[in-house]
KEDREN-329144 format. One record per residue (C-alpha): residue number from 1; residue in one letter; x, y, z. Coordinates in nm, 2 decimals. Each point is the difference from the previous one (the first is absolute). Layout:
BEGIN
<atom resi="NUM" resn="A" east="X" north="Y" up="Z"/>
...
// end
This chain:
BEGIN
<atom resi="1" resn="M" east="-0.80" north="0.09" up="-2.62"/>
<atom resi="2" resn="G" east="-0.06" north="-0.06" up="0.37"/>
<atom resi="3" resn="E" east="0.29" north="0.11" up="0.19"/>
<atom resi="4" resn="K" east="0.05" north="-0.15" up="0.36"/>
<atom resi="5" resn="P" east="-0.06" north="0.27" up="0.25"/>
<atom resi="6" resn="K" east="0.30" north="0.13" up="0.17"/>
<atom resi="7" resn="L" east="0.09" north="-0.13" up="0.35"/>
<atom resi="8" resn="P" east="-0.07" north="0.24" up="0.29"/>
<atom resi="9" resn="I" east="0.30" north="0.19" up="0.11"/>
<atom resi="10" resn="E" east="0.02" north="-0.19" up="0.33"/>
<atom resi="11" resn="T" east="0.00" north="-0.34" up="-0.19"/>
<atom resi="12" resn="Q" east="0.29" north="0.14" up="-0.23"/>
<atom resi="13" resn="L" east="0.19" north="0.09" up="0.33"/>
<atom resi="14" resn="M" east="-0.05" north="-0.35" up="0.14"/>
<atom resi="15" resn="D" east="0.13" north="-0.14" up="-0.33"/>
<atom resi="16" resn="K" east="0.32" north="0.21" up="0.04"/>
<atom resi="17" resn="M" east="0.03" north="-0.08" up="0.35"/>
<atom resi="18" resn="S" east="-0.03" north="-0.37" up="-0.05"/>
<atom resi="19" resn="T" east="0.26" north="0.02" up="-0.30"/>
<atom resi="20" resn="L" east="0.24" north="0.19" up="0.23"/>
<atom resi="21" resn="L" east="-0.04" north="-0.27" up="0.27"/>
<atom resi="22" resn="D" east="0.03" north="-0.31" up="-0.21"/>
<atom resi="23" resn="N" east="0.13" north="0.07" up="-0.36"/>
<atom resi="24" resn="R" east="0.19" north="0.33" up="-0.02"/>
<atom resi="25" resn="F" east="0.36" north="-0.16" up="-0.05"/>
<atom resi="26" resn="R" east="0.12" north="-0.27" up="-0.25"/>
<atom resi="27" resn="V" east="0.28" north="-0.23" up="0.05"/>
<atom resi="28" resn="P" east="0.23" north="0.10" up="-0.28"/>
<atom resi="29" resn="G" east="0.00" north="-0.27" up="-0.29"/>
<atom resi="30" resn="T" east="-0.31" north="-0.15" up="0.12"/>
<atom resi="31" resn="N" east="-0.37" north="0.05" up="0.03"/>
<atom resi="32" resn="F" east="-0.02" north="-0.03" up="0.37"/>
<atom resi="33" resn="R" east="-0.14" north="0.29" up="0.16"/>
<atom resi="34" resn="F" east="-0.02" north="0.12" up="0.37"/>
<atom resi="35" resn="G" east="-0.09" north="0.30" up="0.20"/>
<atom resi="36" resn="I" east="0.07" north="0.19" up="0.32"/>
<atom resi="37" resn="D" east="-0.21" north="-0.26" up="0.20"/>
<atom resi="38" resn="A" east="0.26" north="-0.26" up="-0.04"/>
<atom resi="39" resn="I" east="0.28" north="0.27" up="0.07"/>
<atom resi="40" resn="I" east="-0.14" north="0.13" up="0.32"/>
<atom resi="41" resn="G" east="-0.07" north="-0.35" up="0.11"/>
<atom resi="42" resn="I" east="0.37" north="-0.04" up="0.06"/>
<atom resi="43" resn="L" east="-0.04" north="0.20" up="0.32"/>
<atom resi="44" resn="P" east="-0.11" north="-0.25" up="0.26"/>
<atom resi="45" resn="G" east="-0.31" north="0.10" up="0.17"/>
<atom resi="46" resn="F" east="-0.01" north="0.35" up="-0.10"/>
<atom resi="47" resn="G" east="-0.03" north="-0.07" up="-0.38"/>
<atom resi="48" resn="D" east="-0.28" north="-0.26" up="0.04"/>
<atom resi="49" resn="I" east="-0.19" north="0.27" up="0.19"/>
<atom resi="50" resn="V" east="0.04" north="0.26" up="-0.27"/>
<atom resi="51" resn="S" east="-0.08" north="-0.25" up="-0.27"/>
<atom resi="52" resn="Y" east="-0.32" north="-0.10" up="0.19"/>
<atom resi="53" resn="A" east="-0.10" north="0.37" up="0.04"/>
<atom resi="54" resn="M" east="0.06" north="0.08" up="-0.36"/>
<atom resi="55" resn="S" east="-0.21" north="-0.33" up="-0.10"/>
<atom resi="56" resn="S" east="-0.28" north="0.10" up="0.24"/>
<atom resi="57" resn="A" east="-0.02" north="0.35" up="-0.14"/>
<atom resi="58" resn="L" east="-0.03" north="-0.15" up="-0.35"/>
<atom resi="59" resn="I" east="-0.30" north="-0.22" up="0.13"/>
<atom resi="60" resn="L" east="-0.17" north="0.29" up="0.18"/>
<atom resi="61" resn="G" east="0.01" north="0.19" up="-0.35"/>
<atom resi="62" resn="M" east="-0.16" north="-0.28" up="-0.16"/>
<atom resi="63" resn="V" east="-0.26" north="-0.01" up="0.26"/>
<atom resi="64" resn="R" east="-0.06" north="0.36" up="-0.07"/>
<atom resi="65" resn="Q" east="-0.04" north="-0.08" up="-0.35"/>
<atom resi="66" resn="G" east="-0.29" north="-0.25" up="0.07"/>
<atom resi="67" resn="A" east="0.17" north="-0.34" up="0.02"/>
<atom resi="68" resn="S" east="-0.23" north="-0.27" up="0.12"/>
<atom resi="69" resn="T" east="0.06" north="-0.19" up="0.33"/>
<atom resi="70" resn="V" east="0.08" north="-0.31" up="-0.18"/>
<atom resi="71" resn="L" east="0.26" north="0.17" up="-0.19"/>
<atom resi="72" resn="I" east="0.14" north="0.18" up="0.30"/>
<atom resi="73" resn="L" east="0.04" north="-0.34" up="0.18"/>
<atom resi="74" resn="K" east="0.20" north="-0.14" up="-0.31"/>
<atom resi="75" resn="M" east="0.24" north="0.31" up="0.02"/>
<atom resi="76" resn="I" east="0.04" north="-0.02" up="0.37"/>
<atom resi="77" resn="W" east="0.08" north="-0.38" up="-0.04"/>
<atom resi="78" resn="N" east="0.27" north="0.14" up="-0.26"/>
<atom resi="79" resn="I" east="0.16" north="0.22" up="0.26"/>
<atom resi="80" resn="V" east="-0.04" north="-0.26" up="0.28"/>
<atom resi="81" resn="L" east="0.21" north="-0.24" up="-0.20"/>
<atom resi="82" resn="D" east="0.25" north="0.27" up="-0.11"/>
<atom resi="83" resn="T" east="0.04" north="0.14" up="0.35"/>
<atom resi="84" resn="I" east="0.05" north="-0.34" up="0.17"/>
<atom resi="85" resn="V" east="0.22" north="-0.17" up="-0.25"/>
<atom resi="86" resn="G" east="0.18" north="0.35" up="-0.05"/>
<atom resi="87" resn="S" east="0.10" north="0.02" up="0.37"/>
<atom resi="88" resn="I" east="0.22" north="-0.30" up="-0.05"/>
<atom resi="89" resn="P" east="0.37" north="0.16" up="-0.05"/>
<atom resi="90" resn="L" east="0.12" north="-0.03" up="-0.35"/>
<atom resi="91" resn="L" east="-0.26" north="-0.27" up="-0.12"/>
<atom resi="92" resn="G" east="-0.26" north="0.25" up="0.06"/>
<atom resi="93" resn="D" east="0.15" north="0.26" up="-0.22"/>
<atom resi="94" resn="L" east="0.04" north="-0.24" up="-0.28"/>
<atom resi="95" resn="F" east="-0.37" north="-0.09" up="0.06"/>
<atom resi="96" resn="D" east="-0.09" north="0.38" up="-0.01"/>
<atom resi="97" resn="A" east="0.18" north="0.04" up="-0.33"/>
<atom resi="98" resn="W" east="-0.17" north="-0.32" up="-0.16"/>
<atom resi="99" resn="Y" east="-0.35" north="0.03" up="0.15"/>
<atom resi="100" resn="K" east="-0.07" north="0.37" up="-0.05"/>
<atom resi="101" resn="A" east="-0.31" north="0.01" up="0.22"/>
<atom resi="102" resn="N" east="-0.06" north="0.38" up="-0.06"/>
<atom resi="103" resn="R" east="0.00" north="-0.04" up="-0.38"/>
<atom resi="104" resn="R" east="-0.22" north="-0.31" up="0.04"/>
<atom resi="105" resn="N" east="-0.25" north="0.20" up="0.19"/>
<atom resi="106" resn="Y" east="0.00" north="0.28" up="-0.23"/>
<atom resi="107" resn="L" east="-0.07" north="-0.22" up="-0.29"/>
<atom resi="108" resn="L" east="-0.27" north="-0.18" up="0.19"/>
<atom resi="109" resn="F" east="-0.16" north="0.35" up="0.07"/>
<atom resi="110" resn="K" east="0.03" north="0.12" up="-0.37"/>
<atom resi="111" resn="K" east="-0.17" north="-0.30" up="-0.13"/>
<atom resi="112" resn="Y" east="-0.27" north="0.03" up="0.26"/>
<atom resi="113" resn="H" east="-0.04" north="0.37" up="-0.07"/>
<atom resi="114" resn="E" east="-0.02" north="-0.07" up="-0.37"/>
<atom resi="115" resn="S" east="-0.28" north="-0.26" up="0.03"/>
<atom resi="116" resn="N" east="-0.21" north="0.19" up="0.26"/>
<atom resi="117" resn="D" east="-0.18" north="0.33" up="-0.09"/>
<atom resi="118" resn="S" east="-0.12" north="0.10" up="0.35"/>
<atom resi="119" resn="P" east="0.22" north="0.01" up="0.31"/>
<atom resi="120" resn="K" east="-0.09" north="-0.20" up="0.30"/>
<atom resi="121" resn="S" east="-0.10" north="0.16" up="0.35"/>
<atom resi="122" resn="L" east="0.31" north="0.14" up="0.16"/>
<atom resi="123" resn="W" east="-0.08" north="-0.06" up="0.37"/>
<atom resi="124" resn="A" east="-0.03" north="-0.37" up="0.05"/>
<atom resi="125" resn="S" east="0.30" north="-0.06" up="-0.21"/>
<atom resi="126" resn="L" east="0.20" north="0.26" up="0.19"/>
<atom resi="127" resn="L" east="-0.08" north="-0.14" up="0.33"/>
<atom resi="128" resn="I" east="0.10" north="-0.35" up="-0.11"/>
<atom resi="129" resn="V" east="0.33" north="0.13" up="-0.16"/>
<atom resi="130" resn="M" east="0.09" north="0.22" up="0.31"/>
<atom resi="131" resn="A" east="-0.06" north="-0.28" up="0.25"/>
<atom resi="132" resn="L" east="0.19" north="-0.25" up="-0.20"/>
<atom resi="133" resn="L" east="0.31" north="0.24" up="-0.07"/>
<atom resi="134" resn="I" east="0.00" north="0.07" up="0.37"/>
<atom resi="135" resn="L" east="0.02" north="-0.36" up="0.09"/>
<atom resi="136" resn="L" east="0.26" north="-0.06" up="-0.26"/>
<atom resi="137" resn="L" east="0.22" north="0.28" up="0.13"/>
<atom resi="138" resn="L" east="-0.03" north="-0.14" up="0.35"/>
<atom resi="139" resn="A" east="0.10" north="-0.35" up="-0.11"/>
<atom resi="140" resn="L" east="0.29" north="0.14" up="-0.21"/>
<atom resi="141" resn="L" east="0.12" north="0.19" up="0.31"/>
<atom resi="142" resn="Y" east="-0.03" north="-0.31" up="0.20"/>
<atom resi="143" resn="V" east="0.21" north="-0.22" up="-0.25"/>
<atom resi="144" resn="I" east="0.26" north="0.26" up="-0.06"/>
<atom resi="145" resn="F" east="0.06" north="0.12" up="0.35"/>
<atom resi="146" resn="I" east="-0.08" north="-0.29" up="0.22"/>
<atom resi="147" resn="W" east="-0.02" north="-0.34" up="-0.20"/>
<atom resi="148" resn="I" east="0.28" north="0.03" up="-0.23"/>
<atom resi="149" resn="P" east="0.25" north="0.14" up="0.26"/>
<atom resi="150" resn="T" east="-0.10" north="-0.28" up="0.23"/>
<atom resi="151" resn="K" east="0.07" north="-0.27" up="-0.25"/>
<atom resi="152" resn="L" east="0.34" north="0.17" up="-0.09"/>
<atom resi="153" resn="W" east="0.13" north="0.01" up="0.35"/>
<atom resi="154" resn="N" east="-0.19" north="-0.30" up="0.12"/>
<atom resi="155" resn="S" east="-0.13" north="0.15" up="0.31"/>
<atom resi="156" resn="P" east="-0.36" north="-0.03" up="0.15"/>
<atom resi="157" resn="L" east="-0.25" north="0.28" up="-0.06"/>
<atom resi="158" resn="P" east="-0.02" north="0.28" up="0.28"/>
// end
């Protein structure tokens, strides 16, 4: 019969990376799963930046595989939400474990990849992604190293 074509090796690697980030471990006696994204998020500031970098790498890999601009914007929204809420101590870590932005992005991409035969132009999507990821990184750095400390220590901005 008609077997489905095997996913490209890069797509398979994205599957494994998104599983590691969001679903690798299971809480014993439950079906609740979490990944290293929730674990590294415990480290204030540093964990959020590392998590953001890994999420960005996944999106860039999906762009290389021909993801559409609309799909990319959906995926960037997922990591924006994950990054913003994830930067809140403790609540953010629980949100990371529940929301699973990387896994959501992979499943969106897989569904898109299976329903589209020809990849889209890489350059327009890549420029959009790079601009948005850089803006998000700058916003993340501001929130983590300026806005949150200012709110915690109730001092005016420098």
